Structures are given as structure tokens and as C-alpha cells.
N, C-alpha and C positions, 0 to 999 in steps of 0.2 A: 521159568520153572526152576526150582532148586535141584541141584544135583542129587542123585539118589542117596549117596552116603550122608549128606547133610540133612536130607529129608527124613531119612531113617533115624538119625539122632534127634531130630525135631519131634518125630513121632514118640520116641522113648521118653524124651523129656516131658512131653505133654502127658503121657500116660502116667508117669510118676507124680506130676503136679496134681492130678485129680485125686490121687490117693493121699497126697500131703494135705490137701484141703480137708479131707475126711479124718485125718489122724487124731484130732482132738475129740472126736465123737465117742460116745458110749454106744454099745451095740444097739440099745433101745432107740437111740436117736435116728438110726438109719431107716426106720420103717414108718415114721410118723408123717401123716398128710393132713394138716389142719383145714385146708381149703383146696378147691379144685385146681387153682393156679399153681399151687406148690406141690412138687413131686418129692417123694422120699429120696434121701441120698443114695440109698441102695438102688433105686430104679435108675437114677442118673448114671451110676457106675455100670449098670448092666446095659443100659440103652446105648451109651457111647461105644461099648464093646460090640454090641450087636451090629451097629453101623458098619464097622470094619469087617465083621464076619459076613454080613448080608451082602454088601456091595463090592467086596474085594475077594475074600477067601472062597466063598461058596461058588461064585460064578467063574473065578479065574484060576484058582489053585486046584488042579485036577486030582491031587491025592489028598485033599483036605477032608477031614471027617468032622461033621458038625458036633459041637460040644454037647448040646441037648436040643433035641427037635422042638421042645416046648417053649424054648427061650425066644423064638421069633414072635410067638403070640404074646408073651409076657413083656418084651422090651421094645416092640414096634411102637412108635408114637402116634403118627398121623398118616403114614404112608399107605394109602388105599391100594396102590399098585402092588405092594408086597403081600397083602393078605389081612386076615383078621387080627385083632389086637384087644388087649384089656382096655375097657373104658377108662378114660383118664381119671375120673373121680374115684375109681376102684384101685388105684395104685397103692393106696395105703392099706389095702386088705391083703397085700401079698406077703404074709408071714413066711411063705416059701416061694422061691428058693431062699435059703438062708444067706446071711451076710457072708458067711465063710465060703458058701458055694459061688456067690457072685465074685468074690475075689479070686477063686479058682478059675472061673470063667475068664476073667480079665487076664490072668497070667497065660492061660491057654491060648487065647486069641492073640495077645501081645507077642508070644513066642511064634505063633503061626505067621503073623505079619512079618516079623523079623526074618524068619527063615525064608519066606516067600520072596521078599524083596532082596535078599542076598543072592537069590538065583534068577529072579525075573525083574525086568524093568522095561518100561516103555513110557512114552509121553502120556498115553491114556491112563496107565496104572499110576504113574506119579501124580497126575491130576486127581485121581480118586483118592489117593492116600492124603494129599494136601487138603482136600475139602473135608476128609474125615477128621484130620487133625484140628482144623478150625471149627468143625462141628463140635468136637470135644471141648474146645476152648470156650465156645458158647455155653456149654453145659457147666464148665467150671464157674463161670459167672453166676449161672442159675444155682449151682450148688451153694455158693456163698450166700446168695440172697434167700434161697429156700431154707438153708440151715438157720439163717438169722430169723426167719419167720417162725420156724419150728421152736427154736429156743426162746424167741421173744414172746411166744404165746404160752410158754410154760410158766405156771404161776411163780416158780422160783427165780425166773429171769436169770438163768445161769450164764457164767462167762463161757464164751466160745473160745477166744484166743486173745492173749495180750499182744501178740505179734501184729495181728491185722488191725490197722488203724483205719476206721471207716469214716472219721470226721476230721480230715486235715483242713487247716485254715489257709485261706488266701491272704497273703500279707501285703499285696500291692494296693495302692489307693484306687478308689473307683474313678473311672474316667469314661468318657463317651468317644467312641471311634467313629469318625465321619466317613462315609462311603459315597462316592460320587454316582450319580445316575449313569447308566451305561449298559453295555452288553458284556455278560460274563459267561464263561464256560463252566459247566457243572458236569461232574461225573468222573469216573476213574480213567486214568491214562497210563499209569505205570505198568510194568510187566510183572510186578509182584502180585500176590494173591488178592482177589476181591470176589465178592458175591455177585451173582448175575444181576441183582437189583441195582447195582452201582454202575452198570454198563449202559452204553447208549449216550456217551458224552455229547452234550448239546448246549446251545446258547440260550440264555434267558435274558430278558431286559429287566433291570431293576431300577426303580425310582431311587433317588437319593434317600439315605436313611442313616441313622446312628445306632450303634450297638454297644452295649456295656462291655467293658473289658474285665468285668468281675461278676461272679454269681451272686444272687441274692442270699443274704446270710440269715441265720436263725434269728438274730436280733431284729433285723428288718422285717422278717415274716411275723415275728411276735407283735410288732406294732399293728400289723393287719388283724391279728387275732384280737388284740386289746381294743381295736376300733370296731369290734363286732362285725368283722369281715365275713364270718360264717353265718351271720344273721341278716345280711342284707341281700335280698333277692336280686336287686338291680345290678349286682356285680357278676352274676352267674348266668351261664347258658341255662335254658329251661331244663334240659336234661341234667346239667350239673346241680341245679337247685333241687331237683327231685332226688338225686343221689345223696346230697348232703342231708336232706330231711329223712329219707328212708333209712339211711345208715347211721343217722345221728353223729355225723362227722363234725368235729370242733377243733381239730388240730392235725398235724401231719401224723402219719403212721409211727407208732412206737413212743409218741409223746405221752407223758403222764404228769398231771399236776398233783403235787404232793405238798400239803400245807402251804399253799400259795406259791410254791416254787416249781418251775418246770424242769422235769428230767426227761431223758429218753433212753430206751434200750439200745445198747451198742454191743460190739463184739466183746467188750470188756465188762459187760453186764450193765446195770442201771447206773447212768451217770448224769450229773447236772449238765444241762445244755450249755454249750459254748456259743455265746452270741455272735462270735466272729466266724464260726464255721459255716460253710454253705448249707442252707436248708436242703433237706432230702426226704425221700419217701413221700412225695406228694403226687397227686394225680394231675392229669392235664387240666381237669376242671378247676382245681385249686390254683395251678399256675396261671391259667387265664383270668380267674377272679382276682388274684393278686395284682396282675398287670393292670386290670381295669381300675382297681383301687388306687394304684399309683398314677393313673392317667396315661399309662404307656401300653405296650403290647409285647407279644412274643415275636421273635424273628421268624421268617419262613426258613425252611431248610436251605433254600438257595442263598438268602442273605447270610445265613450262618456260614455256609461253605465259602462264600466270596470274601468274608472278613476273617475267617478263623486263623489266618497266619499272623494276625495282629493282637491276639489275646491268648493266654494260656487256657488249655481245656483238658479234660480227661478226669476230673474229679467226680463229676456227676453227668449222667445222661441228661441232656438238655431238651426239654419239650420245645417243639416248634409249632408254628401255626399251620404246617403243611399236612395235608392228608397223604397217606401212604398210597402212592399210585405208581404205575410203571413209567419209566423214562421212554422217550421216543424210540421206536423200533425194538422195544423189549421183546425177547422171545424166550419162553420157557424151554429148558432142556428136555429132551426125550426121556421117557421112562420115569422111575420113581424119583430121581433127583430133580425132575421138573416140578415136584411138589414142594420143593424147599422154601421158595419165597412167593412165587406168583399167586398161589391160591389164597394168600392172606392179604391181598391188596384191596381191602374193603373195610370201612368203619374203624380205621386205625389211624393214629398220629405218628408222624416221624420224630424220632429223637436223634440227636447228634452228639458226638464227642467221646463217649466212653465214660467209665466210672472207676472208682477205687477198686471195684471187684473185677474189672475187665482184665483178662490175663495179658502178660507181656507178649509182644509180637502179634497182637490180634486187632489192634485198632488202627484207624487211619482217617483222614479228614473227609473221605467220601463215604465212610461206613454209614449205612441207613438202618438204624434200629427202629422198631415199630411195636406199639402196644395200644390196646384199647384205652380210651381216655379216662376211665375210672380206676385203672390199675396203678398201684404205688408201692408194691413190695420191692421193686428195683430201686437202685440208688439214682433217683430222678431228681432234677433240680430246675432252677429258673435262671435264664439270662434274658434281660429285657432289651427291647429296641424301641425306637421312636422315629 
């Protein structure tokens, strides 16, 4: 556990970073919700604030006065234990509270936490503050991906920020890393922070395999497109093939073909695709189909973890062939925080590694991200195995 003073600095640094992410936005950008999976930036700012108020200040600070009793209904996400909430698809209808009021709420709760932890500390309280910080860091990544979706669906395709580089290039040569068959230990062991879904360190037996030291690039993925990869049913799961046809998918999210040239929407606006940058914003269905086209496969999350020390990672969340399931002896926490991970362990795929949008001090090699196989608004990519 981080010492309280350091933890409080970490909290304040995290709170500021969320607001820095939103600083390039116009007021109108804060309230847009193009699809159900994307939440308005204003809602993220309010929800992460509500988390600290709901789980720390209200139950533990005896002299705390709630900022606004309606905000629990507005900014609760999925915590059934806490009470009623706005339906997720209706978050874009929240013209009130105003952006100004949400920032006032943030300042009020931030000062409340700061004052409370200067007076009170315990192992339990520190643990609650730490999970709240990492919860906000998760939403910082969502802020970046949701803002990109909001602006990327604006007909003007506006620039978000010239500082955020969302398409870095891997410069090393492609090679295959051989891993011997054997028993490997999987799961978190260090004393630093992790989520409960990383716990339950256990042994797995892996057959010998090889894994690429480099992510699949835009140029390589374009070969798949040009070879009618989206038109060949034999490359796709049946559900994936239905998804392609029902949604008329023919390229990764944000790709636009303009007069025979491929462009994509980036944080810097519409840019010509760099063939050397790792492909991103693809679904598990697309990652699987590409691997089939190459005569290869995706690694399991256990293969990824066993080999991760031998290749650079962190530019793209990497789809794996593993279903999101509990580790041995997994136990949900009591109360509302028990809803954090366990109830989502169905119909989702595990992703590993982190991305250009993942905040500093938030990723680790045991981190288990998870999404439904059709989703692609995150910075998702492909690492192949055989």
C-alpha cells in the first residue's frame, strides 16, 4: 500500500489529468453521446467524482455534506447495490447538470477527499482511495476513446489535440519468439495495486508456441482488405460474418477511402494512413479473421503473459483467444465494489497490454481488460501466434 501522503499526491495528480484530457474540448463536446458504448465527457467527469463521494466521503466522513442528492442517480453507472441510475443510453440527454456545475462538483469532492485524508487514514481507507484513483484512470482512457469517437463522427472531423499521438510506429524488425512447452505461473504477485480479476495466481500448462514480437501494421492489414478479407465467409466466425454483413463493415473503424487513397481519423484530424503504424480500432471478429487469412492465430492470454517480457507492448490493447473467466478461487468483494469485475465474466474476450490511451502508472503485464467481440472504439490491435 502506498503511504498516505504519496497516495494523496497520486489522487490529486489523477484528478488534474482527467481535466487536462478535456481541456481541448468546446462546451458542446462535453454532452454528445453518438452510441450507447460512448459516454459524454461530462458524464465521465461526474461519475469518477461520484465514486469518491459515494464510497469514501458519504460512509466515512462524519461531517460530510453531499454536494447534490440527485447526482447519485445521474452519475451511478452500473452499481445495483447503490440504487437507481440513469439508463446508459440516456447519458447524452443530460443537458443538466451543466458542465460548469460538474466542474464545481469535482472541486468540491476533491477538496473533501484532500481534507478527509489529511485527518484520517487506515489500511481500509487507503485501499478505497487507491481503487478510486485507478477507477478514474480507467475512465481517463475511456475519455480519450470516447472523445475520439465523438469528434470522429462529427462531419467536420475536427482536430482534438496535436500533442496526443495515437499512431506510433514500431521500428524493430518482425521476428518470432519461441516458447517451450511447460508449466507457467499466471496472475498478479507483487504488492502494488491490481484488480481482483488478476488475483488467484495459478499454474497453466502451455504447449510449445511462437508469438510475434511486433504488432500487425496498417500496411499488412490493408493486404487483407485488398484480398477481399471482408468478403470471404470462410475466414470469419458465423457471428462475426453476420456482424460484417449487418453493419456493412469493410475496414477498421475511422478508415475512409478518398479517391483511391486510405485515410483515417486521428487526434490530429483526418490523416493519410501510415502503413508502418500498428493497425487499431478493430474488433475481435476482425482480428480473428485476419489471423485466419494469414494461416495463424491469436495468442491466449496465458501465452501472452508467459512471453510478454520478450517483446515491447503498450501501444495497443491486444485481442487474445481467451474468454473472460475467473481465475481459480476468485472471490468477489462484498458490497458494491464486488460488482466491479465479476459480474462481467460472460460473453467477453480478454485483451492484454494497454494502449497509447492508457494512463501512466496504470498498466502491468497481468492487467486483464475485457470487451465484447464486436467492439472496436478502443485502441485495439493484433499480435499473432502460431
